[in-house]
N, C-alpha and C positions, 0 to 999 in steps of 0.2 A: 714480689710483683710491683708494689708500689715504687721501690727503689729503681727498678728498671724502667718504669713508666715516667719517673721524673728525671732519670739520667739516661737518656738513649745511648746506644753505642756510637762510637765515631763512625762517620759516613765512610763508605768505601771509595774506591777509585772513581766509580761512575758518579757517586754523589758529589765527590770533590768537584767534578768537572761540571756538573749541573749547577753547583753554588757559584763557581767561577763564572759560569755563563750568565747567571742571574745579575752578577755584580758588574757584568760588561755591557748590560743592556743599554747604557747611556750612549754606547759608540753608535747603536743602530741609527738614531736620527742623523748622526754625521755621514754615515755610510749612505743612508737614504738620501741626503742632501747631495752628496756627490753623485749619485745615480741620476738625481733629478737634474743637476747641472748637466751631465753628459746627455740626458734625454733632450735638454732644452736646445743644447748645442746641435744636437743631430737634427732636432726639429727646424732650428733655424737654417741648417745647411739644406735640408730637404726642402724648406719654404723657398729658399734663395734659388734652388734648381727648378722648383715649380714656376716660380715667378720668371725665371729666364724663359722656360718652356712657354709661358703664357705670353711674355714679350714677344717671342719668336713667332708664336701662332698669330698674335695680333699683327705683327709685321707682314707675315705671309698673306694673311687675309687682306689687309689694306693694299698690298702690292697687286694681288689678283683683282681687287675690286677697281683700283686705279687702271691697271691695263684694260679690264673690261670697258671702262668708261671711254678710254682713248680710242680702243678698237670701234666701239660703237660711234664715236664721233667722226672717225674716218669713214665708217661704212655710210654714215648719213651723208657727208660730203661727197662720196662717191656716187650715191643716189642722186644727189644735185646734179652732179656732172652728167649722169646718164639722162637725166630730163632735157639738160642742154643739147645732148647729142641727138635726142629725138627730134629737136627742132632746127637742126642744121640745115635742112634743105630749104627752109623759108627765110634764113638770115641772109642779109646783105654780106657779100664777101669782102668786107672791109673792116677796119678797126672801129669806126664809129657805130657801125651797125651792130658788131658784137658787144660793144660798150653799152649800147642802149637797151640790149636784152635784160629783163628783170632778174632772171636767175644769175646772171654775172654780177649785176649791182649788190644783189643780196650777198652773194659769195665774197666779193671784195670787203663788204662791211663785217662779215663773219671771220673768215680765216684766210681766204685766198689771197696770195701776193700778187699774181698775174695769171692770165689765161692766154694761151697761145694756141692758134688754129693753123695745122699743117695740112696741105693737100697730099695727094697720092705719092708725089716726088719729094716729100718732106721740105717743101718750100713753105715759107710763112705766108698765110693768107690775111691773118690779122692777128695783133698782139694788144692786150689790155692789162694794165694801163701802159701808155707809152712811156710816161715819166711821172715821179712823185717828187713833190716838193718837201724839203726839210724845213724845220722851223726857222732856219736862218735865210730861207729864200733860194737856196741852191737846188739843183736837181737830186733827187734822192733816188739811189739805185737799189736794186734788191739787196745787193751785198751789204747795205748799210744795216739791215736787220740783223741783230745779235744772233750768233750761231749760224749754222748751215741751214739750207733749206732742203725741202723734199718735194715730190711731185705726185700728182695722180694722173694716170694715163688711161685714155678711152679711145679706142678704135672704132669707127664707125663708117659705113659705105666707103671704105678704102682712105679714109681721111682720120686725123688724129687730133684730139683736143687734149692739152696738157695743162694742168692746174699746178702751179707752184705755191707751197704753203710753208710757213715757218714752224718748225716742231718746237721751239720755245714758246711761241704764241699758243700752239695746240696744249703744251704742258699748263700754261697759265689759265687757260679757258676751260680745261677738261680735267683738271685736279682741283679738289675742294681746298679752301684756305686753311681749314684747320688741319689738313694733312701735311701742308708745308710747315705748319707750326712744330710738328712732331718729327718730321724727316727731312733730309736733303734729297729732293726728287731730281732724277737725271735720266735722260735717254743717252744710251751709249751704244756703240756698234760692236761688231764681233771682235774687234782689235782693242777693246777697252778704253776706246776714244770717245770723249764726251761729244754726243751729237747737239743736245739741248740740256738746259738746266733752269730751274727756277730762280737761281741766284743770277746776279748781274753778269758775273764772270764765269763761264762755263768751264771750270777747270777741275779735274779729278784730283781728290786728296786722299790721303791715308785715312782709313776708318778709325785707327788707333784704339782698337778693342769694342768699338761700338757695332751693334747688330745691323746687318746689312743684307738685302735679299734682291735678286734681279729675276725679271720674268719676261721671256719673249713676247714681244708685241705681236708681230706676224700680220698676216692680212695684208692691207695696203701699205704696210711699212716693213718690208721684209728685211730681216738681219738685225733689226734694231731691238733693244733691250730695255726694258723700265726698271730702274734701280732705285731702291728706297734705302736711305742710311738713316738710323736713329741718330737725333741730335743729342740725346742725353747719355752720359758715359755711366756705366754701372758702378753702383757704390761698393766699397770693400765690405766683406762680412764683419770684420772686426770693428767697423764704425756703426754698426746697427744697433738700435735701442734694446733689442733682447739680450745682447751680450753685455752691455752695461748693467741692466737689471739683474742678470745672473750674478755678476761679480758682486754686487751690493748684497744680494741674497746669501750668497756663501759666507760672506763676512759676518752677517747678523746669524746665521746658523752656528757658526763656531762659538759666538758668545751664548746662544741659547743651549748649545750642547753643554758648555760648562756649567750653566745654571741647572739643567736637568740632572745632571750627574749627582747632585746633592739630594735630589728627591726620589731617586729610584729606590734606595733601601725603605724610606718611609712608605712610599706607595705599595711597595711589595708586601710588607707588613698589613697595611690597611686591607689590600686585597684578600690576603689569607684570611683575616678575621670575617670580611664580608662573606667569602665563599662558605666558611664554616656556619655563619648564621643563615645564609640562604639555604644551605643543605638541611639544616634543622627544619626550617620553615616549610620547606618543600615537602620533606617527609611527613610533617604533620598534617599539611594540607591534603597530600595524596591519600593518607591513610584516613581521612574522615569519610563517613558515609554520606555526608551532605554535600551537593554540588556547589561550588562556589564560581561565581562569575563578576568580574569587575568591568564596568562601563564608565566611559567618560561622559561629560555633559551632553554630547550629541547621541549617545547610544552606542557608540563605537565599542566593541569588546576589546578590552585590554588585557584581560587574564582569565583563564578558566583552569580548574584542576582536574585531576584525572577521573574523578567521580562524574563530573559534569560531562566529560568526553564520553564516558561509557554510557551516560544517561541518553545522549542524543546520537551516538554512534559516528561521531566525527572526531578527527584529531584536532589537537590544540592549534596546529599550524593552519588548519582549514578554518578556524573559528576566530582567531585574534585578528583583528582589523576590520571584521565585518560591521556593517551598519544595518539598521532596519531597512527592508524586512528580513528576518533571519531565516536560515533554511530549515530550521526546525519547527517553524510554524506552520500549521496545516493550511492548505491553500483555501479551504472552504470557510475558514475564520480568519482569514488574513487581514481584512478591514478592522475587525473587532480587535486582534492583536495589535494592530498599528495604533488605534486609539488608546488601548490600554498602556502601550509603551510610553507614548507622548504624555499621558496623565503621570505616569511615574516619574518621567525625566523632569517634569514640571514640579516634582515633590509633593504630588497629591496620592501617593502610593498609600494603601491601607496599612495602619500600624500592625494589624493583626494578621498581614499577609493575605494573598489571595490565591484562588485556584486558577490554573490555566491549563490548556489542552495542547500538547507538544507532539511532534511526530518524530519517531527514530528514523534514521538513515535508511533502514530496511522497509519503511512503510507503516509499521504498526504505530498505533497511537497510545500515548501515556499521559495520565494526569499528574500533575505536579502542584506543589505548594510553594509559592515564591514569597520570601521576606526581603524587602529592599531596606538598606541602611546607607546614610551619607558615607562617601569616601573622602576623608580628609588628608590633606598633605602635610608635610613638616611645617609649614607655615601657618597652619590652621585654617587653610582656605579649602573649600569643598570643590574638588575636582571631578566627581562622578558619583557613581552608585555601586556598592557592593550588595550581591544578591546571593542569598543562601537558598537553595532549591532542594526539595524533599520529593522523592518519588512516591505518590500515593496511589499508585495504580492498583496495587494489590488490595488496598483498602476499599478503594471505590468498587472493584469487582466483587468483594465481600459483601458490601452493602448492597449491591445489585442483586447478587444471589439471594440474600435475605429478603429483599423485596418481592422478587419473583416468588420465593417460597411463601411469602405472606400472602400475595395475590392468590396463589395456587390453593392454599388452605382456605381462603375466602371463597373462591370459586367453588372448591369442593363442598364447603358448608352450605353455600347457597344451593348448590345442586342437590345436596342430600334433603335440605329442607323443602326444596321444590319437589323433590321425588316423593317424600312423604305425603306432601299435601295432594300431588297429582295422584298417587296411588289411592288415596281416600276419596278424591273427587271422581276418578274413572269407576272406582267400584260403585259409588252412589249413582253415577250417570248411566252406566251400562245397563242397569236393571231398568230404568224407565224408558230407555231408548230401545231395549228389547221387547219390551211390551208394546211400544209405540209401533215398531216395525211388525210384530205379530198381529195386532189388531188391523194394521194397514193391509197386510196380505190377506187375512181373512176377509176383511170388508170387500177387497178387490175380488176373491173367489165368489163370495155371495152375490154380488152384483153381476158378475159374469154368468152364474148359474141361473139367475133371475131374468137374463136377457136384457139387462139395463144397458142402453146404448147412449146415454149422454156423454159425448166425447170431452166435454169441458170437465165434468166431475171426474171421470176416469183419468184424464191428464193430471188434474190437480192430485188425485191420489197417487199416481205414479211418481210426481214430483216429491210429494211428502214422503214416499218410501225412500227415494233416492237421497234426499237431504238427510234422513234419519241415518241411512247407511253411512253417508259422508261424515256426519257428527260422529258415527261410532269409529269411523277410521281415524278421524282427527284425534279423538280422545286416546285412542289406542296408541297412535304414533307418538303423541306427547308423553304419554305415560312410559313407553319404551325408551324414548329420548331421556327422560328425568330418571330413569331407573339404571343409567349406565349402559344402556343399548345404543349403539351408534346409528345416526341418521341414515336413511336410504339414499345416498347421494348418486346424483347422475348429472349429465349434462343437460342444462335447462335454461331457456330464455328468460332473463330476470325481467324484461319489459313485459313479456307475455304474462308472467306470475303477477306482476304489479297491476296489469289491466284486469285479470281474473278477479283479484282481490277488490279492485275499485267496482267491477261489476256486481260482486256480491252485495256491496254497501250502497249501491246507486240508489236505491229507493230512501234509505235513511239519509244519505247525504241530501237529496233533493228535498226531502221533507224538512231538513234543517236550514235550507236555503244556502248550502255551500256550493260554490262553484269550484270546479276540479280543473286544474290547468297542467298541461304536460310540456315538459322540456326533454326530449329524448334524442340523444346523439345517434347519428346514422351508423349503421352496421356494428353495433355493439357485439362483441364475441360472447358465446354463452359461458355461464359460470357453473362451477362443480358444487352442487348443493342439492338438498331435498326440496322438491318443489311444495310439498305439502306444508313443511315447517316454515318456509319462507313465505308462503301465502298467509300463514297465521300471523307471522312478524308483522307483514304489511297491513293486514286487517286491524291488528292492535294499534299500529302508529296511526292509521288513518281514523280510526274510532277515537283515539286520544285527541288528535287534532280537531276534530268536528266537536267533541265534547268541551275543549278548551275555549272555542269560540262562542261565549255566552251573548246575552243581549247587550252587555257593555262593549264587548269587541265589535259587535256589529253597529252600535251607535258611533263608536271611535273611527270605523272606516269612512272615507270620504264620500262613497256611494252607497254606505249601508249594507255591504255585502261582505260576506265571508269567504275567503279564498284558501284552497290548498293547492300548493304546487309540487307536482313530482318531478324530480330531475334525475335523469340517469345519463352517465358518461364514464369514459374510460380514465382511471386513475393510475398514470404510469403505463407500464406494459403489462403488468401481472395482474392488476385488480379493476374491478368495476364497481363504480359507487353510485349509490342511490340516495337521494335526499328527499324528506317529505318536510314541507315548510308550511306555515299559517301565518295568518295576520292577527292571531290572538294575542294574549297578554304577555306571552313570553315566559321564559324559565325564571325570571327574578334572580339570576346570578347561580342557580343551581346547576351542578354538574352532573354528567351521566352516572357517575359512581352513586352520587346521593339519590338520583331519581331511580336506579335500577336495584337498590336496596330492598331485600324481601320485606313484604308487608308495609312498605312506604307508598302512600297515595296521597294526591292532592284533591281527590273527589271525596265527598262525603259517604258515598256508597260504594267506594272502591275497595278491593282487597290488597293491593299493593303487589301483585304478582305478575301483571302483565309484562312491564319493562324488564323485570327480573328474568322471565322465561325468554323474551325477545333477545335480551343480551346473550344468555347462555346459548341459544341457538346460533346466533351469530359467531360467537367465539369457537364453538365446536366445529364450525365450518372453516376455521382458520382465518376468520374475517375479524373485523373490529367495529365498534360502534361508538358513535360520538353525538355531542348535542351542542348547541349554541344559539346565537342570535341569528334570526333569518332577516334577509333583505326586505322581506314583507313586512317586518316590524314585530313579528311574533316568534315562535320557536322554531328550530330546525333540529330535526333527528336524521343522522346519516349512518349508513353502514356500507362497508367494503367487503367484497367476496372475491376469492381468487378466481382468475380465468381457467376455464376448462382446459386441461394439458392430459392428452390420452395416456401418455406415459406415467405422469405423476399419479393420474387417477388410478391407474391399475394398481401401482404400488401401494397406495393409500387404502384400497378396497381389500387388498390382501392383508394388510396390517389389521384392519378392523375385523375380518373374518378371524384371524388368529386370535385377537383379543376376546371377540364374542365366544369363541370356543374355550379358551381359558376360564372366562366368566361362567359359562354354563357347567363346566366341570367343577368350579368351586362352589356354585350353588347346588350341585348334585351331592356334593360331599357334605355340605352344610345341612 
């Protein structure tokens, strides 16, 4: 086995072809250079064609624009001639009168060479100007103007007005100066004869490969063409700069290919060694149970392993290159995650790691433990941070279950203790209450038999009997609640229950000098609870608030009064919240868990059972109880209860009936 490993078999035909191909890799740059040169030549040829097309397009555009300017100039001159024709009736029928007309003077200064007026028999009525003087003093005829002349004809009232003008002068004044720098501009007729030109000698020359274009002028110059010929000769392709550069590039590539050939074998061996090492490293990183993440100094992800990808539910291609905020950060803690990321990038990450909340791509949350360490390059410089991430979601869930189990055991212990105490108290209270109710009923019958008619006394006895019966019901209901029998829940108005509890304590509160304030939200929905038990909770909270506001609290108040404020409002969409606040001494940092512990009391004569029972009542109604600092300066006790839902209420009542049936069977068996 070892011999075969150290002395492999000779490669086959395919292996020999592959080895020969690897040794010939140095030819590829030369072939690529040749292809590049061909591509550059093709590009240069196409660029030359595009440049020719562009020059041709510009030439046509300039020709059409110049033709439009000439035609507009002739149309304007024709309009001036028409204005002159409208005034022919009032003009003197002689050359002097025609020459004195402002339109004629202006036309002769612009473009006109002469104006001739013919009558209906084509006889000359007037001709302006009669003669022109040359710079040498001799008479200047129209034929002295370079090039041929053209005319404009207007027939009006049977007579004719003929205006002669010079096409050469029209070109000079109608074609922009910059256009004459680029082109030879000429007017030619249908026989290719030059009518007028911007040059001094109107001769027609061969274009010699230059670009040329002609367009029919039309309008008031029928049969005439405007021809533009480029003054610049096209440059041959082989004289262009790209061809020279390509030739030099090809020479350099030949030298570079020779030098590259010596390095091919060495580079190939180095790449094989690098691939082997990279494969080992990748296998080790992918087999690790810890997620790995590399980031640069700006927080951009450079690398993630397979465990990290499985942890967040994203592929490596989706993660590499991302900058904060990351897609696996929950939206509700995005600001906190950004601050923590900035702290870590600044080098202030905890050495023992830190816990973070991440979000999988399918939406479920996971708790992770992150350890950051500097990422050092081969030069010893820190280029980023390498993070090791451990998924601690299972551990967190186990801790949460243990916490809930401990709370449930504490709640069960508290209820058991309270049940035993309540059973003893109920047994002791039921006997005197029964005796009171018996005496009350007997006394009322005796007074009725004796004909006693004092209504005040009879009403007081009736109220005494009702209150005694109510006390019995309260004791029985609390005993049933604390002996694991469910409350008698129904849809009830929490505000009405609070007002009824305040009415029962109204005399005590007034006697203690306590002012009661109400802050009730409009149209609160009913809650699903036992109204008698809720009434006892509110009575206990109101009495505790009144007892807490002693003389010291009254003296500390600005106006010397004690205030209790009851606030009821909607908490979210499924719960109603009620707060009982006072301006007493406060809780001194104590929590609701501390205050509701059985047998704990801040009063010298207290039993420490009130808040414990209140908290148990609220929790059995699927609510929650809380305590804190009030805006009045004292304590605040709050509890929330679920809003009444007919469907959920029916299901809950069926579950309670089934549980009560099982408990009754169990008690019977016991």
